Biopython code that builds the backbone (N, CA, C, O; Angstrom):
import numpy as np
from Bio.PDB.StructureBuilder import StructureBuilder

atoms = [
    (1, "UNK", "N", (-11.906, -4.429, 14.410)),
    (1, "UNK", "CA", (-10.780, -3.741, 13.440)),
    (1, "UNK", "C", (-11.220, -2.666, 13.091)),
    (1, "UNK", "O", (-10.728, -1.593, 13.439)),
    (2, "UNK", "N", (-12.397, -2.820, 12.215)),
    (2, "UNK", "CA", (-12.834, -1.675, 11.567)),
    (2, "UNK", "C", (-13.098, -0.553, 12.120)),
    (2, "UNK", "O", (-12.761, 0.407, 11.429)),
    (3, "UNK", "N", (-13.612, -0.283, 13.185)),
    (3, "UNK", "CA", (-14.215, 0.491, 14.432)),
    (3, "UNK", "C", (-12.457, 1.236, 15.231)),
    (3, "UNK", "O", (-12.280, 2.086, 16.105)),
    (4, "UNK", "N", (-11.735, 0.628, 14.622)),
    (4, "UNK", "CA", (-10.149, 1.235, 15.348)),
    (4, "UNK", "C", (-9.567, 1.832, 13.942)),
    (4, "UNK", "O", (-8.819, 2.809, 13.955)),
    (5, "UNK", "N", (-9.917, 1.248, 12.850)),
    (5, "UNK", "CA", (-9.338, 1.806, 11.342)),
    (5, "UNK", "C", (-10.469, 3.266, 11.514)),
    (5, "UNK", "O", (-10.047, 4.417, 11.632)),
    (6, "UNK", "N", (-11.593, 2.977, 11.498)),
    (6, "UNK", "CA", (-12.535, 4.534, 11.289)),
    (6, "UNK", "C", (-12.289, 5.476, 12.280)),
    (6, "UNK", "O", (-12.230, 6.667, 11.974)),
    (7, "UNK", "N", (-12.123, 5.075, 13.522)),
    (7, "UNK", "CA", (-11.913, 6.060, 14.501)),
    (7, "UNK", "C", (-10.177, 6.767, 14.069)),
    (7, "UNK", "O", (-9.947, 7.976, 14.112)),
    (8, "UNK", "N", (-9.124, 5.709, 13.673)),
    (8, "UNK", "CA", (-7.858, 6.405, 13.409)),
    (8, "UNK", "C", (-7.746, 7.491, 12.903)),
    (8, "UNK", "O", (-7.205, 8.493, 13.370)),
    (9, "UNK", "N", (-8.473, 7.283, 11.492)),
    (9, "UNK", "CA", (-9.056, 7.973, 10.155)),
    (9, "UNK", "C", (-9.895, 9.445, 10.627)),
    (9, "UNK", "O", (-9.841, 10.442, 9.907)),
    (10, "UNK", "N", (-10.302, 9.435, 11.313)),
    (10, "UNK", "CA", (-11.010, 10.775, 11.917)),
    (10, "UNK", "C", (-9.999, 11.378, 12.923)),
    (10, "UNK", "O", (-10.242, 12.548, 13.217)),
    (11, "UNK", "N", (-9.210, 10.973, 13.351)),
    (11, "UNK", "CA", (-8.041, 11.888, 14.108)),
    (11, "UNK", "C", (-7.327, 12.457, 12.860)),
    (11, "UNK", "O", (-6.937, 13.589, 13.146)),
    (12, "UNK", "N", (-7.089, 12.220, 11.943)),
    (12, "UNK", "CA", (-5.870, 12.110, 10.896)),
    (12, "UNK", "C", (-6.545, 13.922, 10.428)),
    (12, "UNK", "O", (-7.734, 14.201, 10.274)),
    (13, "UNK", "N", (-5.377, 14.875, 10.297)),
    (13, "UNK", "CA", (-5.217, 15.816, 10.311)),
    (13, "UNK", "C", (-4.668, 15.983, 8.689)),
    (13, "UNK", "O", (-3.552, 16.481, 8.539)),
    (14, "UNK", "N", (-5.216, 15.691, 7.839)),
    (14, "UNK", "CA", (-4.725, 15.999, 6.049)),
    (14, "UNK", "C", (-3.631, 16.868, 5.839)),
    (14, "UNK", "O", (-2.554, 16.675, 5.276)),
    (15, "UNK", "N", (-4.375, 18.416, 6.710)),
    (15, "UNK", "CA", (-3.187, 19.501, 6.432)),
    (15, "UNK", "C", (-2.109, 19.236, 7.046)),
    (15, "UNK", "O", (-0.986, 19.235, 6.543)),
    (16, "UNK", "N", (-2.454, 18.942, 8.420)),
    (16, "UNK", "CA", (-1.072, 18.527, 9.148)),
    (16, "UNK", "C", (-0.043, 17.500, 8.899)),
    (16, "UNK", "O", (1.058, 17.679, 9.419)),
    (17, "UNK", "N", (-0.271, 16.295, 8.073)),
    (17, "UNK", "CA", (0.451, 15.805, 7.441)),
    (17, "UNK", "C", (0.941, 16.276, 5.866)),
    (17, "UNK", "O", (1.834, 15.811, 5.159)),
    (18, "UNK", "N", (0.315, 17.003, 5.705)),
    (18, "UNK", "CA", (0.638, 17.635, 3.862)),
    (18, "UNK", "C", (1.843, 18.353, 4.809)),
    (18, "UNK", "O", (2.938, 17.845, 4.565)),
    (19, "UNK", "N", (1.896, 19.531, 5.943)),
    (19, "UNK", "CA", (2.897, 20.110, 6.260)),
    (19, "UNK", "C", (3.866, 19.196, 6.292)),
    (19, "UNK", "O", (4.666, 19.001, 5.378)),
    (20, "UNK", "N", (3.817, 18.505, 7.527)),
    (20, "UNK", "CA", (4.724, 17.305, 8.207)),
    (20, "UNK", "C", (5.634, 16.831, 6.591)),
    (20, "UNK", "O", (6.798, 16.446, 6.706)),
    (21, "UNK", "N", (5.140, 16.888, 5.501)),
    (21, "UNK", "CA", (6.152, 16.022, 4.347)),
    (21, "UNK", "C", (5.742, 17.663, 3.394)),
    (21, "UNK", "O", (5.066, 17.677, 2.365)),
    (22, "UNK", "N", (6.100, 18.406, 3.789)),
    (22, "UNK", "CA", (6.819, 19.917, 3.183)),
    (22, "UNK", "C", (5.898, 19.708, 1.888)),
    (22, "UNK", "O", (6.451, 19.466, 0.815)),
    (23, "UNK", "N", (4.673, 19.786, 1.961)),
    (23, "UNK", "CA", (3.477, 19.534, 0.866)),
    (23, "UNK", "C", (2.818, 21.179, 0.976)),
    (23, "UNK", "O", (3.141, 21.977, 1.856)),
    (24, "UNK", "N", (1.843, 21.452, -0.120)),
    (24, "UNK", "CA", (1.537, 22.402, -0.198)),
    (24, "UNK", "C", (-0.057, 22.148, 0.242)),
    (24, "UNK", "O", (-0.799, 21.518, -0.511)),
    (25, "UNK", "N", (-0.460, 22.607, 1.334)),
    (25, "UNK", "CA", (-1.857, 22.405, 1.888)),
    (25, "UNK", "C", (-3.255, 22.416, 0.917)),
    (25, "UNK", "O", (-4.349, 21.941, 1.221)),
    (26, "UNK", "N", (-2.915, 23.041, -0.228)),
    (26, "UNK", "CA", (-4.206, 22.848, -0.829)),
    (26, "UNK", "C", (-4.359, 21.609, -1.830)),
    (26, "UNK", "O", (-5.151, 21.503, -2.767)),
    (27, "UNK", "N", (-3.458, 20.761, -1.415)),
    (27, "UNK", "CA", (-3.430, 19.524, -1.920)),
    (27, "UNK", "C", (-4.674, 18.738, -1.187)),
    (27, "UNK", "O", (-5.474, 17.960, -1.708)),
    (28, "UNK", "N", (-4.621, 19.032, -0.273)),
    (28, "UNK", "CA", (-5.955, 18.463, 0.600)),
    (28, "UNK", "C", (-7.337, 18.303, -0.076)),
    (28, "UNK", "O", (-8.250, 17.489, 0.067)),
    (29, "UNK", "N", (-7.152, 19.370, -0.855)),
    (29, "UNK", "CA", (-8.851, 19.688, -1.899)),
    (29, "UNK", "C", (-8.587, 18.292, -2.767)),
    (29, "UNK", "O", (-9.587, 17.578, -2.856)),
    (30, "UNK", "N", (-7.917, 18.018, -3.131)),
    (30, "UNK", "CA", (-7.687, 16.691, -4.087)),
    (30, "UNK", "C", (-8.449, 15.344, -3.259)),
    (30, "UNK", "O", (-9.039, 14.363, -3.711)),
    (31, "UNK", "N", (-8.237, 15.647, -2.263)),
    (31, "UNK", "CA", (-9.511, 14.274, -1.352)),
    (31, "UNK", "C", (-10.592, 13.988, -1.760)),
    (31, "UNK", "O", (-10.981, 12.823, -1.676)),
    (32, "UNK", "N", (-11.460, 15.085, -2.375)),
    (32, "UNK", "CA", (-12.711, 15.172, -2.719)),
    (32, "UNK", "C", (-12.632, 14.984, -3.850)),
    (32, "UNK", "O", (-13.796, 14.765, -4.184)),
    (33, "UNK", "N", (-11.834, 14.898, -4.968)),
    (33, "UNK", "CA", (-12.102, 15.055, -6.255)),
    (33, "UNK", "C", (-12.405, 14.120, -7.218)),
    (33, "UNK", "O", (-11.415, 13.481, -7.575)),
    (34, "UNK", "N", (-13.209, 13.888, -7.641)),
    (34, "UNK", "CA", (-14.091, 12.444, -8.166)),
    (34, "UNK", "C", (-13.414, 12.598, -9.730)),
    (34, "UNK", "O", (-13.717, 11.696, -10.510)),
    (35, "UNK", "N", (-12.735, 13.420, -10.115)),
    (35, "UNK", "CA", (-12.200, 13.558, -11.639)),
    (35, "UNK", "C", (-10.993, 12.253, -11.383)),
    (35, "UNK", "O", (-11.089, 11.392, -12.257)),
    (36, "UNK", "N", (-10.245, 12.067, -10.675)),
    (36, "UNK", "CA", (-9.195, 11.055, -10.647)),
    (36, "UNK", "C", (-9.981, 9.634, -10.327)),
    (36, "UNK", "O", (-9.280, 8.626, -10.423)),
    (37, "UNK", "N", (-11.200, 9.476, -10.002)),
    (37, "UNK", "CA", (-11.782, 8.081, -10.328)),
    (37, "UNK", "C", (-11.649, 7.315, -11.179)),
    (37, "UNK", "O", (-11.432, 6.119, -10.982)),
    (38, "UNK", "N", (-11.759, 7.886, -12.361)),
    (38, "UNK", "CA", (-11.563, 6.897, -13.276)),
    (38, "UNK", "C", (-10.050, 6.072, -13.782)),
    (38, "UNK", "O", (-9.739, 4.988, -14.275)),
    (39, "UNK", "N", (-9.463, 7.159, -13.378)),
    (39, "UNK", "CA", (-7.857, 6.637, -13.330)),
    (39, "UNK", "C", (-7.692, 5.544, -12.258)),
    (39, "UNK", "O", (-7.363, 4.375, -12.457)),
    (40, "UNK", "N", (-7.930, 6.035, -11.288)),
    (40, "UNK", "CA", (-7.774, 5.086, -10.019)),
    (40, "UNK", "C", (-8.508, 3.804, -10.099)),
    (40, "UNK", "O", (-8.052, 2.742, -9.675)),
    (41, "UNK", "N", (-9.665, 3.946, -10.659)),
    (41, "UNK", "CA", (-9.998, 2.226, -11.428)),
    (41, "UNK", "C", (-9.587, 1.461, -12.432)),
    (41, "UNK", "O", (-9.630, 0.240, -12.583)),
    (42, "UNK", "N", (-9.026, 2.658, -13.364)),
    (42, "UNK", "CA", (-8.510, 1.784, -14.111)),
    (42, "UNK", "C", (-7.236, 1.090, -13.830)),
    (42, "UNK", "O", (-7.034, -0.074, -14.176)),
    (43, "UNK", "N", (-6.334, 1.860, -13.164)),
    (43, "UNK", "CA", (-5.071, 1.689, -12.788)),
    (43, "UNK", "C", (-5.322, 0.069, -11.510)),
    (43, "UNK", "O", (-4.512, -0.846, -11.360)),
    (44, "UNK", "N", (-6.651, 0.226, -10.820)),
    (44, "UNK", "CA", (-7.270, -0.739, -9.922)),
    (44, "UNK", "C", (-7.178, -2.583, -10.704)),
    (44, "UNK", "O", (-6.761, -3.655, -10.267)),
    (45, "UNK", "N", (-7.918, -2.071, -12.239)),
    (45, "UNK", "CA", (-8.346, -3.089, -12.937)),
    (45, "UNK", "C", (-7.392, -3.352, -13.622)),
    (45, "UNK", "O", (-7.414, -4.485, -14.101)),
    (46, "UNK", "N", (-6.001, -2.340, -14.013)),
    (46, "UNK", "CA", (-4.810, -3.470, -14.217)),
    (46, "UNK", "C", (-4.166, -4.184, -13.331)),
    (46, "UNK", "O", (-3.311, -5.011, -13.647)),
    (47, "UNK", "N", (-4.538, -3.915, -12.065)),
    (47, "UNK", "CA", (-3.264, -4.185, -11.055)),
    (47, "UNK", "C", (-4.344, -5.581, -10.402)),
    (47, "UNK", "O", (-3.835, -6.405, -9.642)),
    (48, "UNK", "N", (-5.317, -5.653, -10.668)),
    (48, "UNK", "CA", (-6.068, -7.379, -10.861)),
    (48, "UNK", "C", (-5.803, -8.071, -11.800)),
    (48, "UNK", "O", (-5.666, -9.288, -11.678)),
    (49, "UNK", "N", (-5.662, -7.379, -13.044)),
    (49, "UNK", "CA", (-5.899, -8.245, -14.202)),
    (49, "UNK", "C", (-4.261, -8.936, -14.265)),
    (49, "UNK", "O", (-4.072, -9.940, -14.953)),
    (50, "UNK", "N", (-3.066, -8.261, -13.442)),
    (50, "UNK", "CA", (-1.823, -8.443, -13.275)),
    (50, "UNK", "C", (-1.858, -9.604, -12.299)),
    (50, "UNK", "O", (-1.231, -10.542, -12.790)),
    (51, "UNK", "N", (-2.335, -9.890, -11.142)),
    (51, "UNK", "CA", (-1.806, -10.382, -10.184)),
    (51, "UNK", "C", (-3.215, -11.784, -10.340)),
    (51, "UNK", "O", (-2.988, -12.935, -9.969)),
    (52, "UNK", "N", (-4.486, -11.383, -10.898)),
    (52, "UNK", "CA", (-5.843, -12.773, -10.516)),
    (52, "UNK", "C", (-6.747, -11.707, -10.116)),
    (52, "UNK", "O", (-6.474, -10.538, -9.844)),
    (53, "UNK", "N", (-8.076, -12.416, -10.128)),
    (53, "UNK", "CA", (-8.913, -11.704, -9.886)),
    (53, "UNK", "C", (-9.103, -11.955, -8.140)),
    (53, "UNK", "O", (-9.623, -11.019, -7.532)),
    (54, "UNK", "N", (-8.732, -13.076, -7.415)),
    (54, "UNK", "CA", (-8.808, -13.548, -5.999)),
    (54, "UNK", "C", (-7.963, -13.077, -5.019)),
    (54, "UNK", "O", (-7.520, -13.816, -4.140)),
    (55, "UNK", "N", (-7.718, -11.962, -5.097)),
    (55, "UNK", "CA", (-6.678, -10.808, -4.000)),
    (55, "UNK", "C", (-7.244, -9.736, -3.599)),
    (55, "UNK", "O", (-8.239, -9.209, -4.095)),
    (56, "UNK", "N", (-6.474, -9.291, -2.461)),
    (56, "UNK", "CA", (-6.972, -7.909, -2.220)),
    (56, "UNK", "C", (-6.212, -7.359, -2.366)),
    (56, "UNK", "O", (-5.395, -7.820, -3.163)),
    (57, "UNK", "N", (-5.880, -5.933, -1.711)),
    (57, "UNK", "CA", (-4.951, -4.580, -1.873)),
    (57, "UNK", "C", (-4.329, -4.713, -0.559)),
    (57, "UNK", "O", (-5.026, -5.050, 0.398)),
    (58, "UNK", "N", (-2.861, -4.437, -0.401)),
    (58, "UNK", "CA", (-2.464, -3.625, -1.376)),
    (58, "UNK", "C", (-1.823, -4.510, -2.815)),
    (58, "UNK", "O", (-1.589, -5.709, -2.657)),
    (59, "UNK", "N", (-1.620, -4.022, -3.870)),
    (59, "UNK", "CA", (-1.004, -4.925, -4.946)),
    (59, "UNK", "C", (0.251, -3.915, -5.477)),
    (59, "UNK", "O", (0.087, -2.758, -5.865)),
    (60, "UNK", "N", (1.688, -4.712, -5.391)),
    (60, "UNK", "CA", (2.572, -3.577, -5.599)),
    (60, "UNK", "C", (3.044, -4.529, -7.066)),
    (60, "UNK", "O", (3.071, -5.752, -7.204)),
    (61, "UNK", "N", (3.363, -3.511, -7.980)),
    (61, "UNK", "CA", (3.801, -4.118, -9.447)),
    (61, "UNK", "C", (5.276, -3.647, -9.663)),
    (61, "UNK", "O", (5.551, -2.460, -9.490)),
    (62, "UNK", "N", (6.156, -4.481, -10.008)),
    (62, "UNK", "CA", (7.471, -4.495, -10.384)),
    (62, "UNK", "C", (7.696, -4.617, -11.563)),
    (62, "UNK", "O", (7.083, -5.535, -12.107)),
    (63, "UNK", "N", (8.892, -3.552, -12.672)),
    (63, "UNK", "CA", (8.961, -3.447, -13.333)),
    (63, "UNK", "C", (7.439, -3.487, -14.467)),
    (63, "UNK", "O", (7.194, -4.530, -15.074)),
    (64, "UNK", "N", (6.871, -2.712, -14.567)),
    (64, "UNK", "CA", (5.496, -2.287, -15.429)),
    (64, "UNK", "C", (6.014, -1.460, -16.445)),
    (64, "UNK", "O", (6.656, -0.418, -16.315)),
    (65, "UNK", "N", (5.554, -2.221, -17.784)),
    (65, "UNK", "CA", (4.013, -2.473, -18.032)),
    (65, "UNK", "C", (4.239, -4.123, -18.090)),
    (65, "UNK", "O", (3.272, -4.845, -18.334)),
    (66, "UNK", "N", (5.625, -4.711, -17.842)),
    (66, "UNK", "CA", (5.495, -6.240, -18.431)),
    (66, "UNK", "C", (5.904, -6.609, -17.443)),
    (66, "UNK", "O", (5.493, -7.769, -17.433)),
    (67, "UNK", "N", (6.680, -6.403, -16.159)),
    (67, "UNK", "CA", (6.992, -6.978, -14.945)),
    (67, "UNK", "C", (5.608, -7.765, -14.158)),
    (67, "UNK", "O", (4.546, -7.674, -14.773)),
    (68, "UNK", "N", (5.601, -8.285, -13.251)),
    (68, "UNK", "CA", (4.807, -8.960, -12.420)),
    (68, "UNK", "C", (4.055, -7.879, -11.192)),
    (68, "UNK", "O", (4.363, -6.698, -11.030)),
    (69, "UNK", "N", (3.404, -8.355, -10.706)),
    (69, "UNK", "CA", (2.529, -7.991, -9.867)),
    (69, "UNK", "C", (2.315, -8.899, -8.605)),
    (69, "UNK", "O", (1.984, -10.043, -8.915)),
    (70, "UNK", "N", (2.430, -8.652, -7.164)),
    (70, "UNK", "CA", (1.828, -9.287, -6.248)),
    (70, "UNK", "C", (1.122, -8.379, -5.136)),
    (70, "UNK", "O", (1.254, -7.189, -4.853)),
    (71, "UNK", "N", (0.194, -9.560, -4.536)),
    (71, "UNK", "CA", (-0.753, -8.890, -3.643)),
    (71, "UNK", "C", (0.176, -8.795, -2.147)),
    (71, "UNK", "O", (0.685, -9.790, -1.632)),
    (72, "UNK", "N", (0.280, -7.370, -1.566)),
    (72, "UNK", "CA", (1.271, -7.078, -0.866)),
    (72, "UNK", "C", (2.124, -6.151, -1.306)),
    (72, "UNK", "O", (2.254, -5.440, -2.302)),
    (73, "UNK", "N", (2.891, -6.433, 0.121)),
    (73, "UNK", "CA", (2.954, -6.830, 1.484)),
    (73, "UNK", "C", (2.219, -6.393, 2.559)),
    (73, "UNK", "O", (2.182, -5.227, 2.952)),
    (74, "UNK", "N", (1.537, -7.486, 3.112)),
    (74, "UNK", "CA", (0.907, -6.873, 4.214)),
    (74, "UNK", "C", (2.013, -6.706, 5.588)),
    (74, "UNK", "O", (2.642, -7.708, 5.928)),
    (75, "UNK", "N", (2.143, -5.830, 6.095)),
    (75, "UNK", "CA", (2.968, -5.859, 7.051)),
    (75, "UNK", "C", (2.197, -5.064, 8.132)),
    (75, "UNK", "O", (1.229, -4.343, 7.887)),
    (76, "UNK", "N", (2.948, -5.363, 9.846)),
    (76, "UNK", "CA", (1.803, -5.083, 10.892)),
    (76, "UNK", "C", (2.711, -3.920, 10.872)),
    (76, "UNK", "O", (1.986, -2.993, 10.512)),
    (77, "UNK", "N", (3.539, -3.603, 11.004)),
    (77, "UNK", "CA", (4.268, -2.150, 11.464)),
    (77, "UNK", "C", (5.436, -1.871, 10.506)),
    (77, "UNK", "O", (6.022, -2.733, 9.850)),
    (78, "UNK", "N", (5.713, -0.468, 10.512)),
    (78, "UNK", "CA", (6.578, 0.148, 9.558)),
    (78, "UNK", "C", (7.864, -0.130, 9.816)),
    (78, "UNK", "O", (8.318, 0.007, 10.952)),
    (79, "UNK", "N", (8.656, -0.584, 8.709)),
    (79, "UNK", "CA", (10.565, -1.040, 9.349)),
    (79, "UNK", "C", (11.034, 0.035, 10.007)),
    (79, "UNK", "O", (10.912, 1.214, 9.676)),
    (80, "UNK", "N", (11.599, -0.433, 10.997)),
    (80, "UNK", "CA", (12.488, 0.488, 11.734)),
    (80, "UNK", "C", (13.415, 1.905, 11.067)),
    (80, "UNK", "O", (13.497, 3.059, 11.486)),
    (81, "UNK", "N", (13.995, 1.280, 9.950)),
    (81, "UNK", "CA", (14.895, 2.077, 9.262)),
    (81, "UNK", "C", (14.784, 1.740, 7.804)),
    (81, "UNK", "O", (14.011, 0.951, 7.261)),
    (82, "UNK", "N", (15.774, 2.546, 7.253)),
    (82, "UNK", "CA", (15.510, 2.512, 5.792)),
    (82, "UNK", "C", (16.246, 0.917, 5.282)),
    (82, "UNK", "O", (15.744, 0.013, 4.613)),
    (83, "UNK", "N", (17.523, 1.024, 5.864)),
    (83, "UNK", "CA", (18.412, -0.748, 5.668)),
    (83, "UNK", "C", (17.066, -1.666, 5.648)),
    (83, "UNK", "O", (16.680, -2.112, 4.567)),
    (84, "UNK", "N", (16.453, -1.906, 6.682)),
    (84, "UNK", "CA", (15.245, -2.628, 6.758)),
    (84, "UNK", "C", (14.268, -2.543, 5.923)),
    (84, "UNK", "O", (13.780, -3.643, 5.663)),
    (85, "UNK", "N", (13.750, -1.588, 5.356)),
    (85, "UNK", "CA", (12.886, -1.241, 4.188)),
    (85, "UNK", "C", (13.386, -1.506, 3.051)),
    (85, "UNK", "O", (12.637, -1.942, 2.176)),
    (86, "UNK", "N", (14.703, -1.315, 2.801)),
    (86, "UNK", "CA", (15.268, -1.511, 1.388)),
    (86, "UNK", "C", (15.357, -3.317, 1.495)),
    (86, "UNK", "O", (15.093, -4.020, 0.519)),
    (87, "UNK", "N", (15.641, -3.708, 2.417)),
    (87, "UNK", "CA", (16.022, -5.311, 2.740)),
    (87, "UNK", "C", (14.634, -5.897, 2.622)),
    (87, "UNK", "O", (14.642, -7.051, 2.194)),
    (88, "UNK", "N", (13.358, -5.355, 2.916)),
    (88, "UNK", "CA", (12.150, -5.973, 2.861)),
    (88, "UNK", "C", (11.779, -5.923, 1.359)),
    (88, "UNK", "O", (11.454, -6.986, 0.831)),
    (89, "UNK", "N", (11.800, -4.590, 0.491)),
    (89, "UNK", "CA", (11.685, -4.613, -0.614)),
    (89, "UNK", "C", (12.592, -5.225, -1.702)),
    (89, "UNK", "O", (12.107, -5.569, -2.780)),
    (90, "UNK", "N", (14.056, -5.379, -1.396)),
    (90, "UNK", "CA", (14.747, -6.434, -2.204)),
    (90, "UNK", "C", (13.904, -7.757, -2.321)),
    (90, "UNK", "O", (13.629, -8.262, -3.409)),
    (91, "UNK", "N", (13.562, -8.214, -1.251)),
    (91, "UNK", "CA", (13.290, -9.519, -1.131)),
    (91, "UNK", "C", (11.819, -9.657, -1.382)),
    (91, "UNK", "O", (11.391, -10.789, -1.154)),
    (92, "UNK", "N", (10.845, -8.678, -1.844)),
    (92, "UNK", "CA", (9.876, -8.934, -2.635)),
    (92, "UNK", "C", (9.851, -8.666, -4.242)),
    (92, "UNK", "O", (9.070, -9.065, -5.107)),
    (93, "UNK", "N", (11.247, -7.664, -4.323)),
    (93, "UNK", "CA", (11.549, -7.825, -5.928)),
    (93, "UNK", "C", (12.375, -9.351, -6.479)),
    (93, "UNK", "O", (12.474, -9.848, -7.601)),
    (94, "UNK", "N", (12.847, -9.756, -5.224)),
    (94, "UNK", "CA", (13.448, -11.326, -5.563)),
    (94, "UNK", "C", (12.669, -12.234, -5.833)),
    (94, "UNK", "O", (12.959, -13.171, -6.577)),
    (95, "UNK", "N", (11.290, -12.042, -5.116)),
    (95, "UNK", "CA", (10.220, -12.921, -5.377)),
    (95, "UNK", "C", (9.463, -13.148, -6.469)),
    (95, "UNK", "O", (9.128, -14.137, -7.119)),
    (96, "UNK", "N", (9.172, -11.310, -6.532)),
    (96, "UNK", "CA", (8.658, -11.391, -7.876)),
    (96, "UNK", "C", (9.264, -11.861, -9.142)),
    (96, "UNK", "O", (8.586, -12.458, -9.978)),
    (97, "UNK", "N", (10.708, -11.572, -9.331)),
    (97, "UNK", "CA", (11.126, -11.885, -10.540)),
    (97, "UNK", "C", (11.391, -13.459, -11.306)),
    (97, "UNK", "O", (11.736, -13.887, -12.408)),
    (98, "UNK", "N", (10.969, -14.016, -9.894)),
    (98, "UNK", "CA", (10.928, -15.038, -10.448)),
    (98, "UNK", "C", (9.316, -15.869, -10.819)),
    (98, "UNK", "O", (8.245, -15.819, -10.213)),
    (99, "UNK", "N", (9.676, -16.521, -11.922)),
    (99, "UNK", "CA", (8.509, -16.909, -12.565)),
    (99, "UNK", "C", (7.527, -17.219, -11.832)),
    (99, "UNK", "O", (6.464, -16.630, -11.633)),
    (100, "UNK", "N", (8.016, -18.376, -11.355)),
    (100, "UNK", "CA", (7.240, -19.430, -10.561)),
    (100, "UNK", "C", (6.500, -19.110, -9.585)),
    (100, "UNK", "O", (5.479, -19.673, -9.189)),
    (101, "UNK", "N", (7.146, -17.965, -9.090)),
    (101, "UNK", "CA", (6.538, -17.411, -7.580)),
    (101, "UNK", "C", (5.345, -17.080, -7.862)),
    (101, "UNK", "O", (5.026, -16.467, -8.882)),
    (102, "UNK", "N", (4.181, -17.655, -6.519)),
    (102, "UNK", "CA", (2.749, -17.203, -6.642)),
    (102, "UNK", "C", (2.608, -16.436, -5.244)),
    (102, "UNK", "O", (2.241, -15.261, -5.257)),
    (103, "UNK", "N", (2.908, -17.113, -3.991)),
    (103, "UNK", "CA", (2.234, -16.791, -2.983)),
    (103, "UNK", "C", (3.143, -17.400, -1.842)),
    (103, "UNK", "O", (3.892, -18.374, -1.904)),
    (104, "UNK", "N", (2.804, -16.349, -0.522)),
    (104, "UNK", "CA", (3.312, -17.037, 0.717)),
    (104, "UNK", "C", (2.250, -16.415, 1.491)),
    (104, "UNK", "O", (1.316, -15.701, 1.127)),
    (105, "UNK", "N", (2.533, -16.765, 2.435)),
    (105, "UNK", "CA", (0.906, -16.416, 3.592)),
    (105, "UNK", "C", (1.371, -17.010, 4.968)),
    (105, "UNK", "O", (1.711, -18.189, 5.065)),
    (106, "UNK", "N", (1.368, -15.966, 6.238)),
    (106, "UNK", "CA", (1.379, -16.002, 7.399)),
    (106, "UNK", "C", (0.210, -15.428, 7.740)),
    (106, "UNK", "O", (0.153, -14.208, 7.584)),
    (107, "UNK", "N", (-1.138, -16.218, 8.344)),
    (107, "UNK", "CA", (-2.186, -15.633, 9.255)),
    (107, "UNK", "C", (-2.131, -15.041, 10.852)),
    (107, "UNK", "O", (-2.780, -14.192, 11.463)),
    (108, "UNK", "N", (-1.162, -15.822, 11.146)),
    (108, "UNK", "CA", (-0.953, -15.350, 12.696)),
    (108, "UNK", "C", (0.600, -14.413, 12.324)),
    (108, "UNK", "O", (1.605, -14.663, 11.658)),
    (109, "UNK", "N", (0.154, -13.296, 13.118)),
    (109, "UNK", "CA", (0.756, -11.857, 12.989)),
    (109, "UNK", "C", (0.669, -11.087, 14.082)),
    (109, "UNK", "O", (-0.396, -11.137, 14.696)),
    (110, "UNK", "N", (1.604, -10.319, 14.521)),
    (110, "UNK", "CA", (1.251, -9.304, 15.613)),
    (110, "UNK", "C", (0.067, -8.308, 15.657)),
    (110, "UNK", "O", (-0.650, -8.304, 14.656)),
    (111, "UNK", "N", (-0.123, -7.794, 16.272)),
    (111, "UNK", "CA", (-1.190, -6.644, 16.314)),
    (111, "UNK", "C", (-0.408, -5.516, 15.594)),
    (111, "UNK", "O", (0.816, -5.386, 15.640)),
    (112, "UNK", "N", (-1.491, -4.515, 14.754)),
    (112, "UNK", "CA", (-1.008, -3.499, 14.101)),
    (112, "UNK", "C", (-0.540, -2.605, 14.722)),
    (112, "UNK", "O", (-1.258, -2.003, 15.521)),
    (113, "UNK", "N", (1.055, -2.182, 14.510)),
    (113, "UNK", "CA", (1.515, -0.785, 14.981)),
    (113, "UNK", "C", (2.150, 0.208, 14.201)),
    (113, "UNK", "O", (3.345, 0.500, 14.224)),
    (114, "UNK", "N", (1.017, 0.838, 13.323)),
    (114, "UNK", "CA", (1.067, 1.648, 12.725)),
    (114, "UNK", "C", (0.886, 3.068, 13.346)),
    (114, "UNK", "O", (0.050, 3.241, 14.234)),
    (115, "UNK", "N", (1.742, 4.182, 12.838)),
    (115, "UNK", "CA", (1.828, 5.622, 13.114)),
    (115, "UNK", "C", (-0.418, 5.697, 12.904)),
    (115, "UNK", "O", (-0.953, 6.132, 13.923)),
    (116, "UNK", "N", (-1.176, 5.403, 12.017)),
    (116, "UNK", "CA", (-2.268, 5.677, 11.804)),
    (116, "UNK", "C", (-3.020, 5.237, 13.487)),
    (116, "UNK", "O", (-3.915, 5.925, 13.978)),
    (117, "UNK", "N", (-2.581, 4.286, 14.013)),
    (117, "UNK", "CA", (-3.125, 3.382, 15.422)),
    (117, "UNK", "C", (-2.669, 4.060, 16.481)),
    (117, "UNK", "O", (-3.174, 3.811, 17.576)),
    (118, "UNK", "N", (-1.472, 5.195, 16.354)),
    (118, "UNK", "CA", (-1.109, 5.462, 17.631)),
    (118, "UNK", "C", (-1.501, 7.096, 18.105)),
    (118, "UNK", "O", (-1.232, 7.490, 19.240)),
]
sb = StructureBuilder()
sb.init_structure("model")
sb.init_model(0)
sb.init_chain("A")
sb.init_seg("    ")
for serial, (resi, resn, name, xyz) in enumerate(atoms, 1):
    if name == "N":
        sb.init_residue(resn, " ", resi, " ")
    sb.init_atom(name, np.array(xyz, "f"), 0.0, 1.0, " ", f" {name:<3s}", serial, name[0])
structure = sb.get_structure()
């Protein structure tokens, strides 16, 4: 998996991605800008504080600063349409709002089918 991910990252043209999103090409320079590192570390520390120490990333936070945060979602593909994506988000929000909810997990899952790997 690591080699596949590393190879996929090497094929990404950041300027091309920015153009596809109609964003300025000079944003690519931010990729190597370390001035944001303290903010990223602080935000990561806060996310782990909200979830607990023994989770990974991604972490999604609902209704900050006092709402809950959950590890995930870990998905194998991009939802096919907006309706499916919104239904997934709404389901996560429902679980996150229930104070007693802490975890769901399924380790048997399909292979990754994400644009980065195509």
